[in-house]
Every structure is written in C-alpha cells, then in structure tokens.
C-alpha positions in Angstrom: 77.3 51.8 -120.4 78.5 48.5 -118.5 77.9 45.1 -120.5 75.2 42.6 -118.9 74.2 39.5 -118.9 72.2 40.1 -121.4 73.3 37.5 -124.9 75.0 35.6 -122.2 75.4 32.2 -120.1 75.9 30.6 -116.9 79.0 28.7 -117.1 80.0 28.2 -113.1 80.0 29.7 -110.3 82.9 29.4 -107.7 83.1 30.9 -103.8 79.8 31.9 -104.1 80.4 34.4 -107.9 78.6 32.8 -110.6 80.4 33.6 -114.1 78.4 34.1 -117.5 79.9 34.7 -120.5 78.4 36.2 -123.6 77.5 34.5 -126.8 80.2 36.5 -129.2 83.1 35.5 -127.4 82.5 32.6 -129.9 82.8 34.7 -132.7 85.8 36.4 -131.8 86.9 33.4 -130.9 87.0 32.1 -134.2 87.7 35.3 -136.1 91.6 35.2 -133.6 92.7 32.1 -134.3 91.9 32.7 -138.1 94.1 35.5 -137.8 96.9 33.4 -135.7 96.1 30.5 -138.0 100.1 30.8 -139.2 102.0 31.2 -135.6 101.2 27.2 -134.9 101.6 24.4 -136.9 98.1 22.9 -135.7 95.3 25.2 -135.0 95.4 22.8 -131.3 97.9 25.3 -130.5 95.8 28.1 -131.4 92.7 27.1 -129.8 95.3 26.3 -126.3 96.2 29.8 -127.0 92.9 31.3 -127.2 91.8 29.2 -124.1 94.5 30.5 -122.3 93.5 34.4 -123.0 89.7 33.5 -121.3 91.2 31.7 -118.2 94.2 34.8 -117.9 91.0 37.4 -118.3 89.0 35.5 -115.7 91.6 35.1 -113.4 91.6 39.1 -114.0 88.1 39.6 -113.0 88.3 37.2 -109.7 91.2 39.5 -108.6 88.7 41.9 -108.6 85.7 40.4 -106.9 87.8 38.8 -104.3 89.4 41.9 -103.0 86.4 43.8 -102.9 85.1 40.7 -100.7 88.1 41.0 -98.6 87.6 44.8 -97.4 83.9 44.1 -96.8 82.5 44.6 -100.2 80.3 42.8 -102.2 80.8 40.3 -105.7 78.0 37.9 -106.7 78.7 37.9 -111.0 81.4 37.9 -113.9 80.4 38.5 -117.7 83.0 38.1 -119.8 82.5 39.3 -123.7 84.8 40.3 -126.2 86.5 43.4 -125.0 87.1 41.4 -121.8 85.0 40.7 -118.8 83.6 42.9 -116.2 83.5 41.7 -112.1 80.3 43.1 -110.7 81.7 44.1 -107.3 80.6 46.7 -104.9 82.9 48.1 -102.8 82.9 50.0 -99.5 82.9 54.1 -100.2 86.2 54.5 -98.6 89.6 55.1 -101.2 91.5 52.9 -99.7 88.6 49.7 -100.5 88.1 51.1 -103.8 91.8 51.3 -105.0 92.7 47.8 -103.2 89.4 46.5 -105.1 90.6 47.6 -108.7 94.5 47.2 -108.2 94.1 43.1 -107.7 92.9 43.0 -111.5 96.1 43.8 -112.7 97.9 42.5 -110.3 96.6 39.2 -111.3 98.8 39.9 -114.3 101.6 41.4 -112.4 102.4 38.8 -111.3 101.8 35.8 -114.3 103.8 38.1 -116.4 107.5 37.1 -114.7 106.1 33.8 -114.0 105.5 32.8 -117.7 108.6 34.9 -119.1 111.1 32.6 -116.4 109.6 29.7 -117.8 109.7 31.0 -121.2 113.5 32.1 -121.0 114.3 28.5 -119.4 113.0 26.8 -121.8 114.2 29.0 -124.7 117.6 28.4 -122.6 116.9 24.4 -122.3 116.6 24.1 -126.2 113.4 23.7 -125.8 112.5 25.5 -128.5 113.7 24.0 -131.4 112.6 20.9 -130.5 108.9 22.2 -129.5 108.4 25.5 -131.5 105.1 25.2 -131.1 105.1 25.1 -127.3 107.6 28.0 -127.0 105.9 30.5 -129.4 103.0 29.3 -127.0 105.0 30.8 -124.3 106.0 33.4 -125.4 102.2 34.2 -126.8 101.4 34.6 -122.9 103.7 36.7 -121.9 102.8 39.7 -124.1 99.5 38.4 -123.9 100.1 39.0 -119.9 102.5 42.1 -120.7 99.8 43.9 -123.1 96.2 43.1 -120.3 98.6 44.8 -118.3 99.8 47.5 -119.5 96.4 47.9 -121.3 94.3 47.6 -118.0 96.8 50.4 -116.1 95.8 53.4 -119.0 94.6 56.0 -116.8 91.7 55.9 -118.5 88.3 56.0 -117.0 86.7 53.2 -116.7 89.6 51.2 -117.4 91.5 49.7 -114.4 94.5 52.8 -114.5 91.0 55.6 -114.6 89.9 54.1 -111.7 93.1 53.4 -110.1 94.2 57.4 -110.7 90.9 58.4 -109.3 90.8 56.0 -106.1 94.2 57.9 -105.5 92.5 61.0 -105.9 89.9 60.6 -103.9 92.8 60.9 -100.6 93.6 64.4 -101.5 90.0 65.8 -103.4 87.1 64.0 -102.2 85.1 61.5 -103.7 83.3 63.8 -106.1 85.9 66.1 -107.3 88.3 62.7 -107.9 85.7 60.9 -110.1 85.5 64.4 -112.0 89.4 64.6 -112.9 89.3 60.9 -114.1 86.5 60.9 -116.5 88.4 64.3 -117.9 91.2 62.5 -118.1 89.2 59.3 -119.6 87.9 62.1 -122.3 91.5 63.0 -122.9 92.3 59.4 -123.3 89.3 58.9 -125.8 90.3 61.1 -128.2 93.4 59.1 -128.4 91.9 56.2 -129.0 90.1 57.1 -131.3 92.4 58.7 -133.5 94.8 55.7 -132.9 91.5 53.9 -134.7 91.5 56.3 -137.8 95.4 56.2 -138.1 95.2 52.2 -138.3 92.3 51.6 -139.6 90.9 49.0 -136.6 87.2 48.5 -136.0 87.6 47.0 -132.6 89.7 50.1 -131.2 86.8 52.1 -132.1 84.4 50.1 -130.6 86.8 50.6 -127.1 86.7 54.4 -127.9 83.5 54.1 -128.0 82.6 52.3 -125.2 85.1 54.1 -123.0 83.5 57.5 -123.7 79.7 56.0 -122.8 81.0 55.3 -119.7 83.3 58.5 -118.7 80.0 60.9 -120.0 78.1 58.4 -117.1 81.0 58.9 -114.5 80.6 62.8 -115.1 76.9 62.5 -114.6 77.4 61.1 -111.3 80.3 63.2 -110.3 78.0 66.0 -110.7 75.0 64.2 -108.6 77.5 63.4 -105.5 79.2 67.0 -105.2 75.0 68.0 -105.1 74.7 65.4 -102.6 78.4 66.3 -100.6 76.4 69.4 -99.9 73.1 68.7 -98.4 73.2 68.9 -94.6 73.5 66.0 -92.6 71.7 64.5 -89.6 73.1 64.5 -86.5 73.2 61.2 -84.2 73.2 58.5 -87.1 75.5 57.0 -89.5 75.1 54.1 -91.8 76.6 50.7 -91.0 78.4 50.4 -93.9 79.8 53.8 -94.9 80.0 55.2 -91.6 78.2 58.5 -93.6 75.3 61.0 -91.8 72.2 59.9 -93.7 71.1 63.9 -95.5 68.0 65.9 -94.1 65.5 65.2 -96.3 62.2 63.3 -98.2 65.2 61.2 -99.7 63.7 57.8 -99.3 60.4 56.9 -101.0 57.3 53.9 -99.8 57.0 50.7 -101.0 53.3 50.6 -100.3 52.3 54.3 -101.1 55.0 55.2 -103.2 55.2 58.1 -101.0 58.9 60.0 -100.1 59.4 60.8 -96.8 62.5 61.8 -94.1 62.5 58.2 -92.8 64.9 59.6 -90.2 62.0 62.0 -89.0 59.2 59.5 -88.8 61.9 57.0 -87.3 61.2 54.7 -89.8 57.6 54.9 -90.5 56.2 56.4 -94.0 54.0 58.9 -92.5 51.3 58.7 -95.3 49.8 55.6 -95.0 51.9 55.0 -91.8 54.3 51.5 -93.0 57.0 50.9 -91.1 59.9 50.3 -93.2 61.8 47.0 -92.2 65.5 48.6 -93.7 66.7 52.3 -94.4 69.2 52.0 -97.7 72.0 54.5 -97.4 71.9 56.7 -100.4 75.7 57.1 -100.2 76.4 53.4 -100.4 73.3 52.0 -101.3 73.2 49.9 -98.2 70.6 49.0 -96.0 70.6 48.4 -92.6 67.1 48.7 -89.6 66.9 52.4 -88.2 68.2 50.9 -84.8 71.8 50.0 -86.9 71.7 53.9 -88.0 71.2 55.5 -84.3 74.8 56.7 -82.9 73.6 58.2 -80.2 70.8 56.9 -77.8 67.1 57.3 -77.9 66.1 60.2 -75.5 64.3 59.0 -72.1 61.1 59.9 -71.2 60.9 61.5 -67.5 57.9 60.9 -65.8 58.0 64.1 -62.7 55.7 63.2 -59.7 54.6 66.3 -57.5 53.0 65.8 -54.5 
C-alpha cells in the first residue's frame, strides 16, 4: 500500500514536481524533538536537526524523480510522510531505466555522507567541538542520519530501494515477472526479520514498518503473477508500443470509453466495433502509456491495388 495524498497538503512545486507533506510529520517531529532534547543545550538545534532530516529525505526523493525523467520517465509528485517519502515515478519498463531511477535516491545519501563526515572531522580537528559543541553534535547527527538512511534504504527488502535495486538487477537475467517474484520473496524474509526485531526491542515504529513492507510485498507478488500471465499472451506482429517497444497482445484487452465494451483495438484499427466510436489513442498494457494508432505501426499498411483488365 503506497502512501497517497490523503491527509497531506501542498508545500511547493519545483521543476514541475508538486511536493506534499502529511500532517503527521508534525506529530512525529514533536516526538523526535522531545526524545532528543538532551542532545543540545537549546531546542532550536533539535528543530534544525529535524528540518535537516526533512531536507535530506526530500533530496533523496528528488533524486528518484529527476533520474526517472532523465531516462524518459515521468514524475510529477512527491509525498512526505512519517516513515519517509515517496516519489511517484513512472520509469520506462526496462531494467536499466528502473535501476537508475531507484539507485539515484540512495546515491544522494552516498554523496552527502562523506561530505558531512569530512566537515565534521575538519571542525573537530580545528577545535570547534569545544567552542561550539551544539554545532559539532549537529554535524555528527547529519553523518549518522545519512549513513542510517543509506544503509536502511539499501537493505534488499522489497519495496525499499534496496529491494527494488535487487529486482532491477535480477530483471536482466530472469525477466520482468520472475525478478519481481524473487524480490517479493526476499522481502517477505525481511518482513519476518523486521517483525522479530520489533518484538525484541518493543518498537511500535518497527512494527508499523514491517506491516507496511508486508503489504507491499504481497502487492508485488500479485503483480508478478499478473506479469507472468501477460508474458504468455500471443503478440500481434507489425505493431509495438512507442514507449516500451513491446508488441501488443492479441485479444480484447481494450475498453471503449463510450459504451464500455471490450475489443481488440488492433483488429478494428482503433474503432469500437460495438458502437463505432473511434479511440484517439491506444493504451499499452505493459507500460500504461497511450499513443495514436499510427505511432504503433512498425510495418506500412497494405496498399490496395486496382487491376484494370481490357
């Protein structure tokens, strides 16, 4: 179950991407600031630390969104909620494009981690830790923050970034459906481990996270079963999706927007045989993108020849 905009409000728009913030961020912020109130001599530093966490998660999600766009995908929305952030991306259904779109998020933390570590080391060597212990503690928190986010997101547990990276890597040798099945199964193992950890340490947050991961693993498993069936469908020659280059399946997999009837749009050349309504575009069952029928054709239409006999 992916977080939605329900309970969220608009923050700002950047590069055509609308950012939303869930109201519970403020509740979690209050809890976190209260628990770490002894780390600093002023609550202002606690607030700064949480704002930095907010900015780090936001940069992580923009990494996903901009990377997806760079490979021809789409991304117009980011939702920030207590368990992290979600960038709604639609990358081309190719393993390389998926891999880059997912890996770009943790890559942001991989860049920030050594930068803050070098800054913290330099200020500590310069004696800033004695003259400004709050600032030094803040830099140390940024190191641990980015390190923790990097390690957590790289865990090979679907649908965390690490699990999706694993799926993308397996996609090359195993294919789209089998790779998702394997990643989902590995995710279920991770759910069991996270659930046991939640019970051992008595953490409600780990419990909520394990439930969230379990629901998404189940959804991934169901999606993999559908993809397995889709891969077995016969394909129509002479046509391919302009976005993902997959040949369309043969059968009544398209629905008329006027009468609701199902039909094979490539047999009727985009027109509904029941009501005669012409469909402006044809959607791809593989990637979900829509294009005019003429853009699907890979071979020219047959030419009618009139033979005149004397």
